[in-house]
Structure formats: structure tokens, C-alpha cells
MDAnalysis code that builds the backbone (N, CA, C; Angstrom):
import MDAnalysis as mda
import numpy as np

u = mda.Universe.empty(423, n_residues=141, atom_resindex=np.repeat(np.arange(141), 3), trajectory=True)
u.add_TopologyAttr("name", ["N", "CA", "C"] * 141)
u.add_TopologyAttr("resid", np.arange(1, 142))
u.add_TopologyAttr("resname", ["UNK", "UNK", "UNK", "UNK", "UNK", "UNK", "UNK", "UNK", "UNK", "UNK", "UNK", "UNK", "UNK", "UNK", "UNK", "UNK", "UNK", "UNK", "UNK", "UNK", "UNK", "UNK", "UNK", "UNK", "UNK", "UNK", "UNK", "UNK", "UNK", "UNK", "UNK", "UNK", "UNK", "UNK", "UNK", "UNK", "UNK", "UNK", "UNK", "UNK", "UNK", "UNK", "UNK", "UNK", "UNK", "UNK", "UNK", "UNK", "UNK", "UNK", "UNK", "UNK", "UNK", "UNK", "UNK", "UNK", "UNK", "UNK", "UNK", "UNK", "UNK", "UNK", "UNK", "UNK", "UNK", "UNK", "UNK", "UNK", "UNK", "UNK", "UNK", "UNK", "UNK", "UNK", "UNK", "UNK", "UNK", "UNK", "UNK", "UNK", "UNK", "UNK", "UNK", "UNK", "UNK", "UNK", "UNK", "UNK", "UNK", "UNK", "UNK", "UNK", "UNK", "UNK", "UNK", "UNK", "UNK", "UNK", "UNK", "UNK", "UNK", "UNK", "UNK", "UNK", "UNK", "UNK", "UNK", "UNK", "UNK", "UNK", "UNK", "UNK", "UNK", "UNK", "UNK", "UNK", "UNK", "UNK", "UNK", "UNK", "UNK", "UNK", "UNK", "UNK", "UNK", "UNK", "UNK", "UNK", "UNK", "UNK", "UNK", "UNK", "UNK", "UNK", "UNK", "UNK", "UNK", "UNK", "UNK", "UNK", "UNK"])
u.atoms.positions = np.array([
    [0.743, -1.161, 0.113],
    [0.524, -0.208, 0.155],
    [0.675, 1.010, 0.336],
    [2.235, 0.987, 0.525],
    [3.058, 2.510, 0.806],
    [3.353, 2.485, -0.454],
    [3.580, 1.752, -1.220],
    [4.409, 1.507, -2.659],
    [3.391, 2.313, -3.771],
    [1.929, 1.906, -3.347],
    [1.862, 2.374, -4.341],
    [1.127, 4.010, -3.903],
    [1.109, 3.782, -2.825],
    [0.773, 5.745, -2.615],
    [2.120, 6.274, -2.828],
    [2.874, 6.210, -2.237],
    [4.466, 6.687, -2.701],
    [4.483, 7.117, -4.205],
    [4.146, 5.949, -5.143],
    [4.627, 5.776, -6.581],
    [3.457, 6.813, -7.262],
    [1.784, 7.290, -6.528],
    [1.188, 7.884, -6.947],
    [1.721, 9.809, -6.800],
    [2.121, 9.703, -5.559],
    [2.238, 10.844, -4.614],
    [3.611, 11.275, -5.856],
    [4.771, 10.452, -6.735],
    [5.319, 10.907, -7.311],
    [5.278, 11.309, -8.527],
    [4.152, 10.663, -9.374],
    [3.761, 11.022, -10.444],
    [3.053, 12.652, -10.349],
    [1.995, 12.507, -8.849],
    [1.478, 13.589, -9.289],
    [2.773, 14.816, -9.253],
    [3.449, 14.651, -8.312],
    [4.479, 16.318, -8.171],
    [5.397, 15.585, -9.441],
    [5.495, 14.928, -10.252],
    [6.106, 15.211, -11.097],
    [5.823, 15.719, -13.109],
    [3.755, 15.474, -12.400],
    [3.275, 15.998, -14.005],
    [3.198, 17.425, -13.639],
    [2.877, 18.081, -12.082],
    [2.703, 19.582, -11.884],
    [4.357, 20.136, -12.750],
    [5.501, 19.220, -12.227],
    [6.671, 19.826, -12.537],
    [6.598, 20.296, -13.954],
    [6.212, 18.965, -14.819],
    [6.324, 18.973, -15.821],
    [5.140, 20.380, -16.527],
    [4.473, 20.281, -15.512],
    [3.652, 21.235, -16.457],
    [3.665, 22.730, -15.826],
    [4.669, 22.976, -15.533],
    [5.342, 24.516, -15.719],
    [6.430, 24.089, -16.607],
    [7.110, 23.737, -17.332],
    [8.423, 23.410, -17.627],
    [8.007, 24.298, -19.457],
    [9.319, 25.308, -19.836],
    [9.038, 25.402, -21.215],
    [9.760, 24.958, -21.789],
    [10.589, 23.918, -20.941],
    [11.638, 23.470, -22.109],
    [11.300, 21.855, -23.191],
    [11.758, 21.647, -24.109],
    [11.212, 20.877, -24.694],
    [10.788, 20.955, -26.221],
    [9.986, 20.104, -27.472],
    [9.756, 20.856, -28.343],
    [8.534, 20.922, -28.063],
    [8.356, 22.258, -29.578],
    [6.955, 22.550, -29.503],
    [6.846, 22.554, -31.252],
    [5.647, 23.012, -30.971],
    [5.046, 22.645, -33.203],
    [4.712, 23.926, -32.939],
    [5.330, 24.732, -34.180],
    [5.108, 26.111, -34.632],
    [3.938, 26.345, -35.604],
    [3.234, 26.831, -35.756],
    [2.029, 26.659, -37.178],
    [1.609, 28.133, -38.071],
    [2.106, 27.656, -39.321],
    [1.651, 28.711, -39.856],
    [0.594, 29.638, -39.630],
    [0.690, 30.997, -39.444],
    [-0.389, 31.743, -39.182],
    [-1.545, 31.540, -40.173],
    [-0.951, 31.532, -41.247],
    [-2.290, 31.836, -42.870],
    [-3.039, 30.913, -43.072],
    [-1.883, 29.819, -42.711],
    [-3.055, 28.271, -43.095],
    [-3.391, 27.028, -42.028],
    [-2.378, 27.483, -40.595],
    [-3.022, 27.492, -39.595],
    [-2.436, 25.967, -39.343],
    [-1.375, 25.464, -40.289],
    [-0.663, 24.184, -40.389],
    [0.544, 23.937, -39.458],
    [0.871, 22.972, -39.007],
    [2.313, 23.046, -38.195],
    [3.744, 23.300, -38.904],
    [4.306, 24.200, -39.134],
    [5.103, 23.773, -40.274],
    [6.567, 23.884, -39.944],
    [6.823, 23.556, -38.149],
    [8.444, 23.573, -37.342],
    [8.376, 22.987, -35.695],
    [9.171, 22.552, -35.791],
    [9.318, 22.292, -34.579],
    [10.263, 22.715, -33.815],
    [10.631, 23.568, -32.692],
    [11.419, 24.301, -32.371],
    [11.679, 24.262, -30.620],
    [13.127, 23.881, -30.193],
    [13.026, 23.212, -29.536],
    [13.990, 24.332, -28.202],
    [12.836, 24.339, -27.376],
    [13.505, 25.091, -25.880],
    [14.298, 24.994, -25.143],
    [15.411, 25.375, -25.227],
    [16.423, 24.637, -24.158],
    [17.198, 25.569, -22.824],
    [17.472, 25.078, -21.949],
    [18.387, 26.190, -20.874],
    [19.886, 26.067, -21.272],
    [20.580, 26.768, -21.193],
    [21.825, 27.376, -20.884],
    [21.952, 28.188, -19.953],
    [23.048, 28.228, -19.290],
    [23.221, 28.459, -18.030],
    [22.499, 29.967, -17.251],
    [21.479, 28.974, -16.972],
    [19.864, 29.755, -16.723],
    [19.282, 30.202, -17.280],
    [19.298, 30.665, -18.764],
    [18.459, 31.335, -19.450],
    [18.228, 30.074, -20.959],
    [16.396, 31.003, -20.953],
    [16.616, 30.013, -22.440],
    [16.518, 30.504, -24.117],
    [16.356, 29.109, -24.132],
    [16.834, 29.468, -25.866],
    [16.205, 28.742, -26.627],
    [16.253, 28.955, -27.984],
    [15.460, 28.051, -28.885],
    [15.944, 27.969, -29.890],
    [16.276, 26.870, -30.639],
    [16.090, 26.561, -32.234],
    [15.442, 25.726, -33.121],
    [15.173, 26.081, -33.868],
    [14.564, 25.117, -35.222],
    [15.310, 23.525, -35.672],
    [14.552, 22.931, -35.134],
    [15.165, 21.053, -35.351],
    [14.694, 20.572, -36.141],
    [13.183, 21.111, -36.614],
    [12.416, 20.388, -38.419],
    [11.359, 20.989, -38.830],
    [11.573, 21.323, -40.146],
    [11.024, 21.915, -41.072],
    [10.307, 20.723, -41.196],
    [8.569, 21.255, -41.518],
    [7.609, 20.466, -42.509],
    [7.818, 20.545, -43.865],
    [7.558, 21.290, -44.169],
    [7.775, 21.367, -45.720],
    [9.423, 20.829, -46.581],
    [8.882, 19.559, -47.451],
    [10.565, 19.466, -47.339],
    [11.474, 20.222, -48.662],
    [10.159, 21.531, -49.285],
    [10.675, 21.927, -50.077],
    [11.598, 23.080, -49.020],
    [11.200, 23.420, -47.703],
    [11.841, 24.664, -47.448],
    [13.317, 23.797, -46.369],
    [13.527, 22.860, -46.101],
    [14.484, 22.164, -45.505],
    [15.213, 23.116, -45.264],
    [16.219, 22.805, -46.805],
    [17.369, 23.472, -47.026],
    [17.188, 25.431, -46.990],
    [16.340, 25.731, -46.802],
    [15.840, 27.632, -46.964],
    [17.469, 28.020, -45.838],
    [17.855, 29.324, -46.354],
    [18.352, 30.100, -45.374],
    [17.763, 31.176, -45.026],
    [18.892, 31.784, -44.168],
    [18.170, 33.252, -43.893],
    [18.705, 34.529, -44.669],
    [18.096, 34.675, -45.658],
    [18.680, 35.346, -46.612],
    [18.428, 36.794, -45.815],
    [17.065, 37.087, -45.425],
    [17.221, 38.764, -44.977],
    [17.466, 38.642, -43.382],
    [18.159, 38.215, -42.806],
    [18.769, 38.146, -41.711],
    [20.195, 39.431, -41.633],
    [19.995, 40.401, -40.656],
    [21.166, 41.143, -41.040],
    [21.993, 40.762, -40.132],
    [21.966, 39.723, -39.089],
    [23.099, 39.584, -38.044],
    [23.584, 38.472, -38.265],
    [24.751, 37.959, -37.353],
    [25.630, 36.713, -37.902],
    [25.076, 35.501, -38.686],
    [23.496, 35.730, -38.513],
    [22.579, 34.112, -39.019],
    [22.149, 35.087, -40.604],
    [22.701, 36.610, -41.631],
    [22.705, 36.100, -42.634],
    [23.499, 34.751, -43.467],
    [22.575, 34.398, -43.860],
    [22.488, 33.222, -45.289],
    [23.080, 32.019, -44.436],
    [22.745, 31.807, -42.528],
    [22.785, 30.444, -42.548],
    [22.065, 29.697, -42.632],
    [21.987, 28.438, -42.685],
    [20.320, 27.514, -42.689],
    [19.719, 27.431, -41.884],
    [18.068, 27.852, -42.025],
    [17.382, 27.964, -40.825],
    [16.837, 26.806, -40.231],
    [17.265, 25.434, -40.709],
    [17.150, 24.498, -39.547],
    [18.284, 24.672, -39.138],
    [18.015, 24.585, -37.531],
    [19.444, 24.726, -36.480],
    [19.293, 26.029, -36.222],
    [18.727, 26.927, -36.769],
    [18.963, 28.234, -36.620],
    [18.227, 28.581, -34.707],
    [19.436, 29.517, -34.555],
    [18.847, 29.562, -32.946],
    [17.666, 31.194, -32.759],
    [16.860, 31.015, -32.825],
    [15.784, 32.029, -32.807],
    [15.237, 32.925, -31.529],
    [15.735, 32.040, -30.190],
    [15.120, 32.690, -28.940],
    [16.700, 32.516, -28.307],
    [17.312, 34.389, -27.960],
    [18.361, 34.256, -27.091],
    [18.360, 34.857, -26.026],
    [18.631, 34.071, -25.218],
    [18.978, 35.137, -23.285],
    [17.552, 35.146, -22.672],
    [16.666, 34.266, -22.510],
    [16.041, 34.871, -21.717],
    [15.915, 34.295, -20.043],
    [14.977, 35.436, -19.376],
    [15.725, 34.655, -17.934],
    [14.162, 34.654, -17.337],
    [14.142, 33.698, -16.385],
    [12.636, 33.745, -15.851],
    [12.600, 34.784, -14.714],
    [11.277, 35.193, -14.770],
    [11.049, 36.281, -14.341],
    [9.945, 35.724, -13.612],
    [8.952, 35.524, -12.356],
    [7.889, 35.045, -11.845],
    [7.397, 33.799, -12.715],
    [6.282, 34.545, -13.767],
    [5.768, 33.256, -14.493],
    [6.232, 33.095, -16.016],
    [6.810, 34.510, -15.897],
    [7.007, 34.197, -17.613],
    [8.782, 34.367, -17.696],
    [9.238, 34.366, -18.522],
    [10.716, 34.037, -19.214],
    [10.855, 35.861, -20.149],
    [12.196, 36.477, -19.794],
    [11.741, 38.129, -20.558],
    [13.318, 37.868, -20.939],
    [13.378, 39.269, -21.495],
    [14.641, 39.913, -21.416],
    [15.285, 39.437, -22.603],
    [15.199, 38.337, -23.569],
    [15.335, 38.133, -24.075],
    [15.366, 38.328, -25.867],
    [15.429, 38.315, -26.971],
    [14.999, 38.448, -28.474],
    [14.576, 37.047, -29.035],
    [13.782, 37.287, -29.994],
    [13.313, 36.143, -30.902],
    [13.631, 36.923, -32.446],
    [13.710, 35.945, -33.239],
    [14.402, 35.892, -34.453],
    [13.369, 35.596, -35.067],
    [12.220, 36.803, -36.463],
    [11.541, 35.472, -37.246],
    [12.500, 35.659, -38.504],
    [12.975, 34.187, -38.749],
    [13.389, 33.756, -40.123],
    [13.066, 34.318, -40.972],
    [11.529, 34.445, -41.116],
    [10.903, 34.540, -42.427],
    [11.311, 36.360, -43.180],
    [11.299, 36.739, -42.197],
    [11.785, 38.465, -42.370],
    [13.208, 38.909, -41.627],
    [13.699, 38.171, -41.273],
    [15.405, 38.328, -40.736],
    [14.927, 39.724, -39.714],
    [13.744, 39.582, -39.195],
    [14.112, 40.745, -38.071],
    [13.975, 40.476, -36.586],
    [14.666, 40.886, -35.493],
    [14.903, 40.406, -34.622],
    [13.636, 41.285, -33.517],
    [13.298, 40.699, -32.649],
    [12.961, 41.794, -31.609],
    [12.457, 41.342, -29.859],
    [12.549, 41.961, -29.161],
    [12.446, 41.813, -27.767],
    [11.657, 40.852, -27.286],
    [11.367, 39.870, -26.377],
    [10.155, 39.044, -26.569],
    [10.170, 38.620, -25.268],
    [9.300, 37.693, -24.976],
    [8.742, 36.764, -23.745],
    [7.954, 36.011, -24.128],
    [8.194, 34.921, -22.915],
    [7.528, 33.587, -22.904],
    [6.593, 32.867, -21.731],
    [5.630, 32.775, -22.026],
    [4.877, 32.351, -20.937],
    [3.684, 30.951, -21.222],
    [3.668, 29.925, -20.082],
    [2.837, 29.260, -20.393],
    [1.354, 29.214, -20.405],
    [0.515, 29.350, -21.388],
    [-0.750, 29.418, -21.100],
    [-1.275, 28.348, -20.281],
    [-1.160, 27.436, -20.740],
    [-1.600, 25.636, -20.224],
    [-0.187, 25.159, -20.274],
    [0.090, 23.454, -19.870],
    [0.961, 22.929, -19.802],
    [1.527, 22.559, -20.986],
    [0.509, 22.596, -21.911],
    [0.830, 22.106, -23.771],
    [0.555, 23.175, -24.155],
    [0.593, 24.779, -23.801],
    [0.804, 25.780, -24.861],
    [1.411, 26.968, -24.031],
    [2.378, 27.052, -25.455],
    [3.462, 27.901, -25.004],
    [3.209, 29.821, -25.400],
    [3.132, 30.640, -25.214],
    [2.367, 32.147, -25.307],
    [3.932, 32.524, -25.651],
    [3.974, 33.048, -26.834],
    [5.788, 33.854, -27.185],
    [5.130, 34.861, -27.947],
    [5.553, 36.004, -26.956],
    [4.738, 37.401, -27.317],
    [6.130, 38.361, -27.868],
    [6.005, 38.851, -29.162],
    [7.314, 39.153, -29.490],
    [7.158, 40.706, -30.083],
    [8.064, 41.807, -29.743],
    [7.287, 43.373, -29.702],
    [8.940, 43.928, -30.022],
    [8.757, 45.558, -30.529],
    [9.258, 46.350, -30.442],
    [9.361, 47.420, -29.594],
    [9.695, 47.751, -29.140],
    [9.863, 48.871, -27.854],
    [9.102, 48.672, -26.160],
    [7.773, 48.491, -26.704],
    [7.176, 47.925, -25.864],
    [6.174, 46.529, -25.990],
    [5.822, 46.099, -25.407],
    [4.793, 44.748, -25.638],
    [3.464, 45.216, -26.027],
    [2.963, 45.869, -25.929],
    [2.316, 46.867, -26.267],
    [1.802, 46.663, -28.259],
    [3.090, 47.120, -28.425],
    [3.674, 47.195, -30.161],
    [4.151, 45.802, -30.425],
    [3.095, 44.511, -30.568],
    [4.036, 43.356, -30.781],
    [2.976, 42.407, -31.541],
    [3.470, 41.435, -31.055],
    [2.613, 39.968, -31.770],
    [2.410, 38.869, -31.287],
    [1.540, 38.276, -30.538],
    [1.440, 37.039, -30.546],
    [1.463, 35.800, -30.803],
    [2.261, 34.640, -30.651],
    [1.866, 33.480, -31.037],
    [1.688, 32.630, -29.846],
    [1.266, 31.500, -30.160],
    [1.248, 30.210, -29.404],
    [2.153, 28.769, -30.339],
    [2.431, 28.811, -29.402],
    [3.422, 27.273, -29.650],
    [2.456, 25.890, -28.802],
    [2.139, 24.700, -29.584],
    [2.048, 24.121, -28.968],
    [2.891, 22.520, -28.428],
    [2.700, 22.204, -27.498],
    [3.998, 21.316, -26.893],
    [3.821, 19.836, -28.037],
    [4.899, 19.555, -28.691],
    [5.364, 18.575, -29.469],
    [5.116, 16.979, -28.865],
    [4.616, 16.444, -29.181],
    [3.641, 14.855, -28.386],
    [5.034, 14.217, -28.427],
])
């Protein structure tokens, strides 16, 4: 009986911890079609959050390069590209970093926050967050 109770408690604790975790693989969807266009991996390095593109669903775009990027990412392959850099945890959100939109090469300030255990809210903006755009990524199964 004690083993069953202990196992149940561990499962509940594990589920609640994972539910608060932004790290892992996420599906990014095309805002026009609503279809999954890429898989993004959010990872932790030196206490900060970063993310890179680990899969592009459209086979014709898998070899695409970031021709519109103006920084060190110019002409680098989009597959494997780091698109989130240096976000720090502040309360329930991760902020203080940037996000790169490889479609237009622009870099925005951003913050991340879990809407629920399987939905990650990403807000990219210029200046203040009032002037920006929000996207939602779904956790990849």
C-alpha cells in the first residue's frame, strides 16, 4: 500500500513540475494555413532560455537559408538556427531576450509564458509589448 501511495505522489509531483516547464519541443504553426510548419526546441543554457529550429515540415523549405537576416545569421540555414536567445525567468514568464523571425530576418524583444502545460505564449515586440505580435506554440508529443 505504501509503495502504491508513494508512486502516486511521485506521479502527481512529476506531472505538476512538467506542467510548468517551458523546455522541450514545440510545434510552431503557419499563421495563414494553421498547419504545423516547424518544430522548435526550447532549452536551458547558463540559467537562460534559448530555442532553435530542429525540424521544418515542408520538405521544399528544409534547405532554406536566412537571406533576410542582418546579423551573424545572414545566409545561415534556417534548420538549426537559434531563434530565441537569453531569456531569464521572472515570475511566471521568461523575458529579457530576443526572438528572430527567419521569415523576415527581424529581431524583436520577447517574452514567453505558459498558457497551460501544453501551450506556450510567445510575445514579440518593438519598444514596449503593447506594440507586438503574439504566437502560440503547442507542445510536441
